[in-house]
Jmol script that loads the backbone (N, CA, C; Angstrom):
load data "model"
ATOM      1  N   MET A   1       1.102  -1.540  -0.229  1.00  0.00           N
ATOM      2  CA  MET A   1      -0.266   0.202   0.401  1.00  0.00           C
ATOM      3  C   MET A   1       1.066   1.301   0.266  1.00  0.00           C
ATOM      4  N   ALA A   2       2.056   0.843   0.070  1.00  0.00           N
ATOM      5  CA  ALA A   2       3.129   2.623  -0.174  1.00  0.00           C
ATOM      6  C   ALA A   2       2.886   3.471  -1.539  1.00  0.00           C
ATOM      7  N   HIS A   3       2.164   2.450  -2.625  1.00  0.00           N
ATOM      8  CA  HIS A   3       2.093   3.557  -3.520  1.00  0.00           C
ATOM      9  C   HIS A   3       0.528   4.291  -3.545  1.00  0.00           C
ATOM     10  N   LEU A   4       0.164   3.982  -2.649  1.00  0.00           N
ATOM     11  CA  LEU A   4      -1.279   5.082  -2.685  1.00  0.00           C
ATOM     12  C   LEU A   4      -1.215   5.824  -2.086  1.00  0.00           C
ATOM     13  N   ASP A   5      -2.493   6.864  -2.353  1.00  0.00           N
ATOM     14  CA  ASP A   5      -2.478   8.352  -1.397  1.00  0.00           C
ATOM     15  C   ASP A   5      -3.183   7.613  -0.187  1.00  0.00           C
ATOM     16  N   PRO A   6      -2.133   8.704   1.303  1.00  0.00           N
ATOM     17  CA  PRO A   6      -2.689   8.121   2.777  1.00  0.00           C
ATOM     18  C   PRO A   6      -4.296   8.699   3.005  1.00  0.00           C
ATOM     19  N   ASP A   7      -4.803   9.636   1.945  1.00  0.00           N
ATOM     20  CA  ASP A   7      -6.047  10.411   1.819  1.00  0.00           C
ATOM     21  C   ASP A   7      -6.867   9.475   1.873  1.00  0.00           C
ATOM     22  N   PHE A   8      -6.168   9.060   0.100  1.00  0.00           N
ATOM     23  CA  PHE A   8      -7.609   7.956  -0.081  1.00  0.00           C
ATOM     24  C   PHE A   8      -7.500   6.142   0.988  1.00  0.00           C
ATOM     25  N   VAL A   9      -6.912   6.347   1.345  1.00  0.00           N
ATOM     26  CA  VAL A   9      -6.366   4.833   2.330  1.00  0.00           C
ATOM     27  C   VAL A   9      -7.786   5.140   3.603  1.00  0.00           C
ATOM     28  N   ALA A  10      -7.238   5.771   3.561  1.00  0.00           N
ATOM     29  CA  ALA A  10      -8.077   6.402   4.721  1.00  0.00           C
ATOM     30  C   ALA A  10      -9.284   6.935   4.705  1.00  0.00           C
ATOM     31  N   CYS A  11     -10.135   7.355   4.013  1.00  0.00           N
ATOM     32  CA  CYS A  11     -11.063   7.861   3.811  1.00  0.00           C
ATOM     33  C   CYS A  11     -11.961   7.375   2.384  1.00  0.00           C
ATOM     34  N   ALA A  12     -11.418   6.653   1.513  1.00  0.00           N
ATOM     35  CA  ALA A  12     -12.131   6.165   0.755  1.00  0.00           C
ATOM     36  C   ALA A  12     -13.000   5.002   0.645  1.00  0.00           C
ATOM     37  N   SER A  13     -14.204   5.265   0.027  1.00  0.00           N
ATOM     38  CA  SER A  13     -15.255   4.131   0.411  1.00  0.00           C
ATOM     39  C   SER A  13     -15.264   2.863  -0.252  1.00  0.00           C
ATOM     40  N   THR A  14     -16.137   2.080   0.051  1.00  0.00           N
ATOM     41  CA  THR A  14     -15.457   0.156  -0.686  1.00  0.00           C
ATOM     42  C   THR A  14     -15.839   0.466  -2.405  1.00  0.00           C
ATOM     43  N   ASP A  15     -16.897   1.585  -2.850  1.00  0.00           N
ATOM     44  CA  ASP A  15     -17.059   1.801  -4.326  1.00  0.00           C
ATOM     45  C   ASP A  15     -15.714   2.838  -4.743  1.00  0.00           C
ATOM     46  N   ALA A  16     -15.583   3.507  -3.886  1.00  0.00           N
ATOM     47  CA  ALA A  16     -13.952   4.634  -4.571  1.00  0.00           C
ATOM     48  C   ALA A  16     -12.735   3.234  -4.645  1.00  0.00           C
ATOM     49  N   ILE A  17     -12.762   2.665  -4.233  1.00  0.00           N
ATOM     50  CA  ILE A  17     -11.806   1.502  -4.134  1.00  0.00           C
ATOM     51  C   ILE A  17     -11.880   0.447  -5.103  1.00  0.00           C
ATOM     52  N   ARG A  18     -12.757   0.389  -5.389  1.00  0.00           N
ATOM     53  CA  ARG A  18     -13.742  -0.938  -5.828  1.00  0.00           C
ATOM     54  C   ARG A  18     -13.263  -0.347  -8.159  1.00  0.00           C
ATOM     55  N   ALA A  19     -13.794   0.677  -7.665  1.00  0.00           N
ATOM     56  CA  ALA A  19     -13.627   1.300  -8.746  1.00  0.00           C
ATOM     57  C   ALA A  19     -11.706   1.800  -9.728  1.00  0.00           C
ATOM     58  N   GLN A  20     -11.112   2.435  -8.803  1.00  0.00           N
ATOM     59  CA  GLN A  20     -10.045   2.764  -9.036  1.00  0.00           C
ATOM     60  C   GLN A  20      -9.123   1.263  -9.023  1.00  0.00           C
ATOM     61  N   TYR A  21      -9.497  -0.047  -7.751  1.00  0.00           N
ATOM     62  CA  TYR A  21      -9.167  -1.458  -8.501  1.00  0.00           C
ATOM     63  C   TYR A  21      -9.732  -1.540 -10.149  1.00  0.00           C
ATOM     64  N   GLU A  22     -10.611  -1.566 -10.704  1.00  0.00           N
ATOM     65  CA  GLU A  22     -11.439  -2.024 -11.573  1.00  0.00           C
ATOM     66  C   GLU A  22      -9.838  -1.138 -12.976  1.00  0.00           C
ATOM     67  N   ARG A  23      -9.553  -0.080 -12.580  1.00  0.00           N
ATOM     68  CA  ARG A  23      -9.288   0.962 -13.416  1.00  0.00           C
ATOM     69  C   ARG A  23      -7.853   0.627 -13.853  1.00  0.00           C
ATOM     70  N   ALA A  24      -7.366   0.248 -12.176  1.00  0.00           N
ATOM     71  CA  ALA A  24      -5.992  -0.307 -12.167  1.00  0.00           C
ATOM     72  C   ALA A  24      -5.609  -1.554 -13.133  1.00  0.00           C
ATOM     73  N   GLN A  25      -6.661  -2.602 -13.029  1.00  0.00           N
ATOM     74  CA  GLN A  25      -6.656  -3.450 -13.705  1.00  0.00           C
ATOM     75  C   GLN A  25      -6.480  -3.551 -15.076  1.00  0.00           C
ATOM     76  N   VAL A  26      -7.566  -3.088 -15.501  1.00  0.00           N
ATOM     77  CA  VAL A  26      -7.326  -2.815 -17.149  1.00  0.00           C
ATOM     78  C   VAL A  26      -6.382  -2.143 -17.486  1.00  0.00           C
ATOM     79  N   THR A  27      -6.220  -1.484 -16.766  1.00  0.00           N
ATOM     80  CA  THR A  27      -4.499  -0.418 -17.574  1.00  0.00           C
ATOM     81  C   THR A  27      -3.798  -1.985 -17.566  1.00  0.00           C
ATOM     82  N   ALA A  28      -3.433  -2.216 -16.391  1.00  0.00           N
ATOM     83  CA  ALA A  28      -2.125  -3.824 -16.242  1.00  0.00           C
ATOM     84  C   ALA A  28      -2.454  -4.575 -17.434  1.00  0.00           C
ATOM     85  N   ASP A  29      -3.729  -4.643 -17.905  1.00  0.00           N
ATOM     86  CA  ASP A  29      -4.231  -5.300 -18.512  1.00  0.00           C
ATOM     87  C   ASP A  29      -3.455  -5.281 -19.817  1.00  0.00           C
ATOM     88  N   MET A  30      -3.911  -4.579 -20.049  1.00  0.00           N
ATOM     89  CA  MET A  30      -3.342  -3.596 -21.640  1.00  0.00           C
ATOM     90  C   MET A  30      -2.134  -3.552 -21.526  1.00  0.00           C
ATOM     91  N   TRP A  31      -1.424  -3.213 -20.528  1.00  0.00           N
ATOM     92  CA  TRP A  31       0.240  -3.233 -20.552  1.00  0.00           C
ATOM     93  C   TRP A  31       0.692  -4.460 -20.728  1.00  0.00           C
ATOM     94  N   ALA A  32      -0.052  -5.181 -20.140  1.00  0.00           N
ATOM     95  CA  ALA A  32       0.693  -6.812 -20.445  1.00  0.00           C
ATOM     96  C   ALA A  32       0.292  -6.998 -21.938  1.00  0.00           C
ATOM     97  N   ASP A  33      -1.189  -6.774 -22.191  1.00  0.00           N
ATOM     98  CA  ASP A  33      -1.092  -6.945 -23.731  1.00  0.00           C
ATOM     99  C   ASP A  33      -0.012  -6.727 -24.551  1.00  0.00           C
ATOM    100  N   ARG A  34       0.293  -5.544 -24.550  1.00  0.00           N
ATOM    101  CA  ARG A  34       1.291  -4.496 -25.605  1.00  0.00           C
ATOM    102  C   ARG A  34       2.902  -5.581 -24.852  1.00  0.00           C
ATOM    103  N   ALA A  35       3.052  -5.356 -23.960  1.00  0.00           N
ATOM    104  CA  ALA A  35       4.920  -6.404 -23.693  1.00  0.00           C
ATOM    105  C   ALA A  35       4.617  -7.456 -23.909  1.00  0.00           C
ATOM    106  N   ARG A  36       3.982  -8.674 -24.106  1.00  0.00           N
ATOM    107  CA  ARG A  36       3.408  -9.699 -25.164  1.00  0.00           C
ATOM    108  C   ARG A  36       3.335  -9.923 -26.322  1.00  0.00           C
ATOM    109  N   ASP A  37       3.261  -8.472 -27.212  1.00  0.00           N
ATOM    110  CA  ASP A  37       2.830  -8.382 -28.514  1.00  0.00           C
ATOM    111  C   ASP A  37       4.347  -7.834 -28.875  1.00  0.00           C
ATOM    112  N   LEU A  38       5.365  -7.012 -28.042  1.00  0.00           N
ATOM    113  CA  LEU A  38       6.220  -6.729 -28.193  1.00  0.00           C
ATOM    114  C   LEU A  38       7.099  -7.597 -28.459  1.00  0.00           C
ATOM    115  N   PHE A  39       7.573  -8.731 -27.022  1.00  0.00           N
ATOM    116  CA  PHE A  39       8.215 -10.026 -27.528  1.00  0.00           C
ATOM    117  C   PHE A  39       7.885 -10.619 -28.387  1.00  0.00           C
ATOM    118  N   LEU A  40       6.730 -10.439 -28.937  1.00  0.00           N
ATOM    119  CA  LEU A  40       6.271 -11.694 -29.802  1.00  0.00           C
ATOM    120  C   LEU A  40       6.804 -10.783 -30.751  1.00  0.00           C
ATOM    121  N   LEU A  41       6.720 -10.061 -31.235  1.00  0.00           N
ATOM    122  CA  LEU A  41       7.688  -9.430 -32.701  1.00  0.00           C
ATOM    123  C   LEU A  41       9.103  -9.379 -32.471  1.00  0.00           C
ATOM    124  N   LEU A  42       9.788  -8.945 -31.231  1.00  0.00           N
ATOM    125  CA  LEU A  42      10.718  -9.760 -30.971  1.00  0.00           C
ATOM    126  C   LEU A  42      11.698 -11.068 -31.246  1.00  0.00           C
ATOM    127  N   CYS A  43      10.304 -11.675 -31.106  1.00  0.00           N
ATOM    128  CA  CYS A  43      11.185 -13.416 -31.084  1.00  0.00           C
ATOM    129  C   CYS A  43      11.171 -13.345 -32.862  1.00  0.00           C
ATOM    130  N   ALA A  44       9.817 -12.841 -33.612  1.00  0.00           N
ATOM    131  CA  ALA A  44      10.051 -13.111 -35.213  1.00  0.00           C
ATOM    132  C   ALA A  44      10.856 -12.448 -35.502  1.00  0.00           C
ATOM    133  N   ARG A  45      11.422 -11.471 -35.326  1.00  0.00           N
ATOM    134  CA  ARG A  45      12.666 -10.555 -35.576  1.00  0.00           C
ATOM    135  C   ARG A  45      13.812 -11.589 -35.237  1.00  0.00           C
ATOM    136  N   GLU A  46      13.673 -11.775 -34.351  1.00  0.00           N
ATOM    137  CA  GLU A  46      15.364 -12.530 -34.321  1.00  0.00           C
ATOM    138  C   GLU A  46      15.254 -13.837 -34.948  1.00  0.00           C
ATOM    139  N   ASP A  47      13.837 -14.741 -34.553  1.00  0.00           N
ATOM    140  CA  ASP A  47      14.402 -15.852 -35.929  1.00  0.00           C
ATOM    141  C   ASP A  47      14.351 -15.376 -37.005  1.00  0.00           C
ATOM    142  N   ALA A  48      13.997 -14.702 -37.840  1.00  0.00           N
ATOM    143  CA  ALA A  48      14.222 -14.066 -39.301  1.00  0.00           C
ATOM    144  C   ALA A  48      15.479 -13.684 -39.077  1.00  0.00           C
ATOM    145  N   GLY A  49      16.612 -13.680 -38.202  1.00  0.00           N
ATOM    146  CA  GLY A  49      17.640 -13.476 -38.613  1.00  0.00           C
ATOM    147  C   GLY A  49      17.914 -11.997 -38.931  1.00  0.00           C
ATOM    148  N   GLY A  50      16.439 -10.804 -38.376  1.00  0.00           N
ATOM    149  CA  GLY A  50      16.792  -9.471 -39.333  1.00  0.00           C
ATOM    150  C   GLY A  50      17.437  -8.920 -38.315  1.00  0.00           C
ATOM    151  N   THR A  51      18.351  -7.946 -39.032  1.00  0.00           N
ATOM    152  CA  THR A  51      19.442  -7.198 -38.426  1.00  0.00           C
ATOM    153  C   THR A  51      18.895  -5.534 -37.523  1.00  0.00           C
ATOM    154  N   THR A  52      19.810  -5.594 -36.834  1.00  0.00           N
ATOM    155  CA  THR A  52      19.010  -4.169 -36.221  1.00  0.00           C
ATOM    156  C   THR A  52      19.425  -3.225 -36.409  1.00  0.00           C
ATOM    157  N   THR A  53      18.277  -2.919 -36.060  1.00  0.00           N
ATOM    158  CA  THR A  53      17.966  -1.111 -37.269  1.00  0.00           C
ATOM    159  C   THR A  53      17.247   0.020 -35.343  1.00  0.00           C
ATOM    160  N   PRO A  54      17.723   1.214 -36.086  1.00  0.00           N
ATOM    161  CA  PRO A  54      17.839   2.357 -34.793  1.00  0.00           C
ATOM    162  C   PRO A  54      15.948   2.043 -34.322  1.00  0.00           C
ATOM    163  N   ALA A  55      15.849   2.602 -33.177  1.00  0.00           N
ATOM    164  CA  ALA A  55      15.281   2.378 -32.394  1.00  0.00           C
ATOM    165  C   ALA A  55      13.932   2.540 -33.304  1.00  0.00           C
ATOM    166  N   ALA A  56      12.343   2.797 -33.158  1.00  0.00           N
ATOM    167  CA  ALA A  56      11.294   3.672 -33.633  1.00  0.00           C
ATOM    168  C   ALA A  56      11.289   4.392 -32.282  1.00  0.00           C
ATOM    169  N   ARG A  57      10.086   5.174 -32.993  1.00  0.00           N
ATOM    170  CA  ARG A  57       9.330   6.019 -31.679  1.00  0.00           C
ATOM    171  C   ARG A  57       8.333   5.369 -30.846  1.00  0.00           C
ATOM    172  N   PRO A  58       8.134   5.419 -29.595  1.00  0.00           N
ATOM    173  CA  PRO A  58       7.010   4.246 -29.137  1.00  0.00           C
ATOM    174  C   PRO A  58       5.679   5.281 -29.241  1.00  0.00           C
ATOM    175  N   THR A  59       4.488   4.448 -29.423  1.00  0.00           N
ATOM    176  CA  THR A  59       3.634   4.825 -29.922  1.00  0.00           C
ATOM    177  C   THR A  59       3.081   5.392 -28.539  1.00  0.00           C
TER     178      THR A  59
END
end "model"
wireframe off; spacefill off
backbone 0.3
color backbone group
C-alpha cells in the first residue's frame, strides 16, 4: 500500500476503492498485452535473422 495516497486509504469508500482497482486492472491488462505483443515481435524478428535498426519512436 506504499503507492496509495494516504488520504484515499483513510477515507475512500468501498465503491471508490473498487472503481480504482478496476481501472488499474484494465490498465495492467493493456500493458501486459502490449508487452506480450512486443515480445512476440522481438522473437519473430530474431528468428528471421533480422538486423538491428535504430529504435522507432514508441507510440
